C-alpha positions as CSV (number, residue, x, y, z in Angstrom):
1,X,5.5,6.0,20.7
2,X,4.0,7.2,17.1
3,X,4.1,4.6,14.4
4,X,4.5,5.9,10.5
5,X,3.0,2.8,9.1
6,X,3.6,3.9,5.4
7,X,6.9,5.4,4.3
8,X,9.1,4.4,1.6
9,X,12.9,3.8,1.5
10,X,15.4,2.8,-1.3
11,X,18.4,1.0,0.0
12,X,22.0,2.0,-2.0
13,X,22.8,-1.7,-3.3
14,X,19.3,-2.3,-4.3
15,X,19.4,1.0,-6.6
16,X,23.0,-0.1,-7.5
17,X,21.7,-3.5,-8.8
18,X,18.9,-2.0,-10.6
19,X,20.9,-0.2,-12.7
20,X,22.6,-3.1,-13.7
21,X,19.9,-5.2,-14.2
22,X,17.3,-2.6,-15.5
23,X,19.8,-0.3,-17.7
24,X,16.7,1.3,-18.7
25,X,15.7,2.5,-15.9
26,X,18.5,4.8,-15.2
27,X,16.2,7.6,-15.1
28,X,14.0,6.5,-12.5
29,X,17.2,5.7,-10.4
30,X,18.2,9.4,-10.6
31,X,14.7,10.5,-9.7
32,X,14.7,8.8,-6.6
33,X,18.0,9.8,-5.7
34,X,17.0,13.3,-5.9
35,X,14.8,12.7,-3.0
36,X,17.3,12.4,-0.9
37,X,15.9,11.2,2.3
38,X,14.9,8.1,0.3
39,X,18.3,7.0,0.8
40,X,20.3,9.1,2.7
41,X,19.9,7.9,6.0
42,X,21.4,11.4,7.8
43,X,18.9,13.5,6.1
44,X,16.2,11.0,6.6
45,X,17.0,11.0,10.4
46,X,16.7,15.0,11.0
47,X,13.5,15.0,9.1
48,X,12.4,12.3,11.3
49,X,13.5,14.1,14.4
50,X,10.9,16.8,13.6
51,X,8.2,14.8,15.8
52,X,9.3,13.0,18.9
53,X,9.5,9.4,19.7
54,X,8.5,8.4,16.3
55,X,9.2,5.5,14.3
56,X,8.8,4.5,10.7
57,X,7.8,1.1,9.0
58,X,9.5,0.9,5.6
59,X,9.2,-0.2,2.2
60,X,10.3,0.5,-1.2
61,X,9.1,3.3,-3.4
62,X,7.8,3.2,-6.7
63,X,7.9,1.8,-9.7
64,X,6.8,-1.7,-8.8
65,X,9.1,-4.4,-9.4
66,X,6.9,-5.9,-12.1
67,X,7.8,-2.6,-13.5
68,X,11.0,-3.1,-13.5
69,X,11.5,-6.6,-15.5
70,X,10.8,-9.9,-16.0
71,X,10.2,-12.5,-12.6
72,X,13.7,-13.3,-12.4
73,X,15.2,-9.6,-12.4
74,X,12.5,-8.6,-9.9
75,X,13.0,-11.9,-7.9
76,X,16.9,-11.1,-7.7
77,X,16.1,-7.1,-6.5
78,X,13.5,-8.3,-4.1
79,X,15.9,-10.0,-2.4
80,X,18.4,-7.7,-2.3
81,X,16.0,-5.1,-0.8
82,X,14.5,-7.2,1.9
83,X,18.2,-8.1,3.2
84,X,19.0,-4.6,3.2
85,X,15.8,-3.3,5.0
86,X,15.7,-6.4,7.4
87,X,19.5,-5.3,7.9
88,X,18.4,-1.5,8.7
89,X,15.6,-2.2,11.2
90,X,17.9,-4.5,13.2
91,X,21.1,-1.8,13.0
92,X,18.4,1.2,13.8
93,X,15.7,-0.3,16.0
94,X,14.9,3.1,17.6
95,X,14.4,4.4,14.1
96,X,12.2,1.5,12.0
97,X,9.8,-0.7,13.7
98,X,10.3,-3.1,10.7
99,X,9.6,-3.4,7.1
100,X,6.9,-4.5,4.5
101,X,8.8,-7.0,2.2
102,X,9.4,-6.6,-1.5
103,X,7.9,-9.3,-4.0
104,X,7.5,-9.8,-7.7
105,X,4.5,-10.8,-8.4
106,X,4.6,-12.0,-11.9
107,X,5.9,-15.3,-10.8
108,X,3.2,-16.2,-7.8
109,X,5.3,-19.2,-6.7
110,X,8.8,-17.3,-6.2
111,X,6.9,-14.6,-5.0
112,X,5.5,-16.6,-2.2
113,X,8.5,-18.0,-1.3
114,X,10.0,-14.7,-0.9
115,X,7.4,-13.5,1.0
116,X,7.3,-16.9,3.5
117,X,11.5,-15.9,3.7
118,X,11.2,-12.4,4.4
119,X,8.6,-12.9,6.8
120,X,10.0,-16.4,8.9
121,X,13.8,-15.6,8.4
122,X,14.1,-11.6,7.8
123,X,11.1,-10.4,10.6
124,X,9.4,-8.6,7.8
125,X,5.8,-7.3,9.0
126,X,4.3,-8.3,6.0
127,X,4.1,-7.5,2.3
128,X,4.0,-4.7,0.0
129,X,2.4,-5.4,-3.4
130,X,0.4,-3.5,-6.1
131,X,-3.2,-2.7,-7.3
132,X,-2.3,-4.5,-10.2
133,X,0.7,-6.7,-11.6
134,X,1.8,-5.5,-15.2
135,X,-2.0,-4.9,-16.1
136,X,-3.4,-8.1,-14.2
137,X,-6.1,-7.4,-11.7
138,X,-5.4,-9.0,-8.2
139,X,-8.4,-10.9,-8.4
140,X,-6.8,-13.1,-11.2
141,X,-7.2,-16.7,-9.9
142,X,-3.6,-17.0,-10.5
143,X,-2.8,-14.6,-7.2
144,X,-5.4,-16.8,-5.2
145,X,-2.2,-18.7,-3.8
146,X,-0.3,-15.5,-2.5
147,X,-3.4,-14.4,-0.4
148,X,-4.0,-17.6,0.6
149,X,-0.2,-17.5,2.2
150,X,-0.2,-14.2,3.5
151,X,-3.5,-15.5,5.3
152,X,-1.7,-18.7,6.8
153,X,1.2,-16.3,7.7
154,X,-0.8,-13.8,9.7
155,X,0.8,-11.0,8.0
156,X,-0.9,-7.8,6.9
157,X,-0.4,-6.5,2.9
158,X,0.5,-3.2,2.3
159,X,-1.5,-2.2,-1.0
160,X,0.2,0.6,-2.8
161,X,-0.9,2.2,-6.3
162,X,0.8,2.5,-9.7
163,X,-0.2,3.8,-12.8
164,X,1.7,5.6,-15.5
165,X,1.0,8.5,-17.8
166,X,0.6,5.9,-20.3
167,X,-3.2,5.3,-19.2
168,X,-4.7,7.9,-20.8
169,X,-7.3,10.5,-19.5
170,X,-9.2,10.8,-23.0
171,X,-9.7,8.5,-25.9
172,X,-8.1,11.2,-28.5
173,X,-4.8,12.0,-26.5
174,X,-1.7,9.8,-26.5
175,X,-0.8,9.9,-22.8
176,X,-2.4,11.4,-19.4
177,X,-1.5,14.9,-19.4
178,X,-0.7,17.3,-16.0
179,X,0.2,14.3,-14.0
180,X,-3.5,13.5,-13.5
181,X,-2.1,9.7,-13.6
182,X,-0.7,10.2,-10.3
183,X,-3.2,12.6,-8.7
184,X,-6.5,11.0,-9.6
185,X,-5.3,7.6,-11.2
186,X,-3.8,6.3,-7.9
187,X,-6.8,6.8,-5.9
188,X,-9.0,5.3,-8.8
189,X,-6.8,2.3,-9.3
190,X,-6.6,1.8,-5.6
191,X,-10.8,1.7,-5.4
192,X,-11.0,-0.3,-8.1
193,X,-8.4,-3.0,-6.8
194,X,-10.2,-2.8,-3.4
195,X,-13.6,-3.4,-5.1
196,X,-12.5,-6.8,-7.2
197,X,-11.3,-8.3,-4.6
198,X,-14.5,-7.8,-2.4
199,X,-16.5,-8.9,-5.3
200,X,-14.2,-12.0,-6.0
201,X,-14.9,-13.2,-2.3
202,X,-11.3,-13.0,-0.6
203,X,-12.4,-12.0,3.0
204,X,-15.0,-14.9,2.4
205,X,-11.8,-17.2,1.7
206,X,-9.7,-15.2,4.4
207,X,-11.9,-13.2,6.9
208,X,-8.4,-12.5,8.9
209,X,-6.7,-11.3,6.1
210,X,-5.3,-7.5,6.7
211,X,-4.9,-5.3,3.8
212,X,-3.6,-1.4,4.4
213,X,-4.7,1.0,1.5
214,X,-2.7,3.8,1.3
215,X,-4.0,7.6,0.6
216,X,-7.2,6.3,3.1
217,X,-8.3,3.8,1.0
218,X,-8.6,5.8,-2.2
219,X,-12.3,6.9,-3.5
220,X,-14.4,4.6,-1.1
221,X,-14.7,6.5,1.8
222,X,-16.0,9.6,-0.3
223,X,-18.5,7.6,-2.8
224,X,-19.5,5.2,-0.3
225,X,-23.1,6.1,-1.5
226,X,-22.4,4.9,-5.0
227,X,-20.4,2.0,-3.8
228,X,-23.2,0.9,-1.6
229,X,-26.3,1.2,-2.4
230,X,-25.2,2.4,-6.0
231,X,-23.7,-1.0,-6.6
232,X,-27.0,-2.7,-4.7
233,X,-28.1,-2.6,-8.5
234,X,-25.0,-4.2,-9.7
235,X,-25.6,-5.3,-13.6
236,X,-28.5,-3.1,-14.2
237,X,-26.0,-0.7,-16.2
238,X,-24.4,-3.5,-18.2
239,X,-26.0,-5.1,-21.4
240,X,-22.8,-7.4,-22.1
241,X,-22.2,-9.2,-19.2
242,X,-24.2,-10.9,-16.6
243,X,-23.3,-9.8,-13.0
244,X,-26.3,-11.1,-11.2
245,X,-24.8,-14.0,-9.3
246,X,-21.7,-11.5,-7.9
247,X,-23.5,-10.2,-5.1
248,X,-25.4,-13.3,-4.0
249,X,-22.2,-15.3,-4.3
250,X,-21.1,-13.3,-1.1
251,X,-21.6,-14.2,2.6
252,X,-22.4,-10.7,3.6
253,X,-23.4,-7.4,2.1
254,X,-20.6,-6.1,0.0
255,X,-20.4,-2.8,1.6
256,X,-19.8,-5.0,5.1
257,X,-16.0,-6.1,3.1
258,X,-15.0,-2.7,2.8
259,X,-15.0,-1.7,6.3
260,X,-12.5,-4.7,6.5
261,X,-9.7,-2.6,5.0
262,X,-7.5,-0.4,6.5
263,X,-6.7,3.1,5.6
264,X,-3.8,5.3,6.3
265,X,-3.4,9.1,6.7
266,X,-0.6,9.8,4.1
267,X,-2.9,12.6,2.6
268,X,0.1,15.1,2.3
269,X,-1.0,16.8,5.5
270,X,-4.6,17.5,4.7
271,X,-7.3,15.9,6.9
272,X,-10.5,16.4,4.9
273,X,-10.0,13.1,3.4
274,X,-8.8,11.8,6.8
275,X,-11.8,12.8,8.6
276,X,-13.8,10.7,5.5
277,X,-12.1,8.0,6.4
278,X,-12.6,8.0,9.8
279,X,-16.6,8.5,9.3
280,X,-15.9,5.6,7.1
281,X,-13.3,2.6,8.6
282,X,-13.8,4.3,12.2
283,X,-11.0,4.9,14.4
284,X,-9.9,1.0,15.1
285,X,-9.2,0.8,11.3
286,X,-7.3,4.1,10.7
287,X,-3.1,4.1,10.8
288,X,-1.0,7.1,10.8
289,X,1.2,7.3,7.5
290,X,2.9,10.3,6.1
291,X,4.2,8.9,2.7
292,X,8.0,9.8,3.7
293,X,10.0,10.8,2.5
294,X,7.6,12.1,-0.5
295,X,5.0,13.0,1.9
296,X,5.6,15.5,4.9
297,X,6.2,14.1,8.3
298,X,5.7,17.2,10.5
299,X,2.8,18.5,8.8
300,X,0.9,14.9,8.6
301,X,1.6,14.5,12.4
302,X,0.1,18.5,13.4
303,X,-2.9,17.9,11.0
304,X,-3.6,14.4,13.3
305,X,-2.7,16.0,16.2
306,X,-5.1,19.2,15.6
307,X,-8.5,17.1,14.8
308,X,-10.8,16.8,17.4
309,X,-10.7,13.1,18.5
310,X,-10.7,11.3,22.1
311,X,-7.6,10.4,23.6
312,X,-8.5,6.7,23.2
313,X,-8.7,7.2,19.1
314,X,-5.6,9.4,19.2
315,X,-3.6,6.4,20.4
316,X,-4.9,4.1,18.3
317,X,-4.1,5.9,15.3
318,X,-1.2,7.2,16.1
319,X,-0.1,3.7,17.9
320,X,-2.2,1.0,18.4
321,X,-3.6,0.0,15.5
322,X,0.2,-0.3,14.1
323,X,1.3,-2.3,16.9
324,X,-1.9,-4.5,16.8
325,X,-1.1,-5.0,12.9
326,X,2.6,-5.5,13.3
327,X,2.4,-7.8,16.3
328,X,4.5,-5.8,18.4
């Protein structure tokens, strides 16, 4: 079996309710519906059939629930999405190995309750969150109870990037242009979120917590020299804040913690970045993912299948690592 650990699906009941609760998001609903396989199962299944013995782990697509509205709105949408994704997994076990539950992190207590409900009652394999919560960094102390709950539940977290054109590229301009906010901004934001969680001591508090990063860990594998030796002198470039106690507060060298994340192969079918990720994370921390239907299934599969890998590493990437994460 081949497990695609990062795919997106938008249940129709979720989209219908989104239009009611967040009417200003109607254009987003239309954009999502334009990607037919994101909600049309017949088309989705035909795409899936291009790879033999292939299964998906499903989760909601962008935008984040925090972008859709306040916590009460987002909480209702999360419950609707989780209920329907759970039903789809029960109805099509030969298609979907499970789902990553949706939560609205604007209300941490409610997010914890929904995560626990989704895992213990609906069978969710874990939870998907975004690299910031309406502009708040994930290392903000208000989110610590959520990470503690996921560690207690012993379920992984899918970390997904989110950024819009409102985050501009140049101070002289009103917004990001040419979709640079997506192309470069998402991997950057993933890398920043990973680093902030490391510096906050997340893995010292919860050493067994499993976090799956989208797009093979963003920029971290490629810039390992800047992340490692470059940040060994953290604070040397900064005069208005004291960072002298950040690294000494960690129990291990900071670079060790980055190797605890998982990276996926969702690189739009390209393999250069995957090879870099393999060198950095190692084959036991790389999981097969396509970002379907926003990314290509067959092209991504062919790219990984064509890489010079041992039979053991190939099995780990296509199935073994995901099976361990999903407790199959």
